[in-house]
C-alpha positions in Angstrom: 0.0 0.0 0.0 1.2 3.5 -0.8 2.9 5.1 2.2 0.4 8.0 2.2 -2.4 5.5 3.1 -0.6 3.3 5.7 -1.6 3.1 9.3 -5.1 4.3 8.7 -6.9 0.9 9.0 -7.6 0.7 5.3 -5.9 -2.7 4.7 -7.8 -4.2 7.7 -11.1 -2.8 6.4 -10.5 -4.1 2.8 -9.3 -7.5 4.0 -12.1 -7.9 6.6 -14.7 -7.1 4.0 -13.2 -9.4 1.4 -13.0 -12.3 3.8 -16.7 -11.8 4.8 -18.0 -11.8 1.2 -15.6 -14.5 -0.2 -16.8 -18.0 -0.4 -13.5 -19.4 0.9 -13.1 -21.8 3.8 -9.3 -22.1 3.8 -6.9 -19.3 2.9 -3.1 -19.6 3.2 -1.1 -16.5 3.8 2.7 -16.0 3.9 4.2 -13.1 5.7 7.8 -12.3 6.4 8.6 -13.1 10.0 10.1 -9.6 10.4 6.9 -7.9 9.3 5.2 -7.7 12.8 2.5 -5.2 11.7 1.3 -7.6 9.0 1.3 -10.5 11.5 -0.8 -8.6 14.0 -3.2 -7.5 11.3 -3.7 -11.1 10.2 -4.1 -12.3 13.8 -6.8 -9.7 14.3 -8.5 -11.0 11.2 -8.5 -14.5 12.7 -5.6 -16.1 11.0 -3.8 -18.7 13.1 -0.3 -20.2 13.2 1.6 -17.0 12.4 
């Protein structure tokens, strides 16, 4: 995401909405272990095993 729009909750909002409307039961996500912000975001969205 463009730096001007980071830390405003937009990624959370978009992903949260997408996950609610998607007909997906299993979704695999890879995130760099050094990217703590992305890990926290995914945990808040209900992802496990990060």
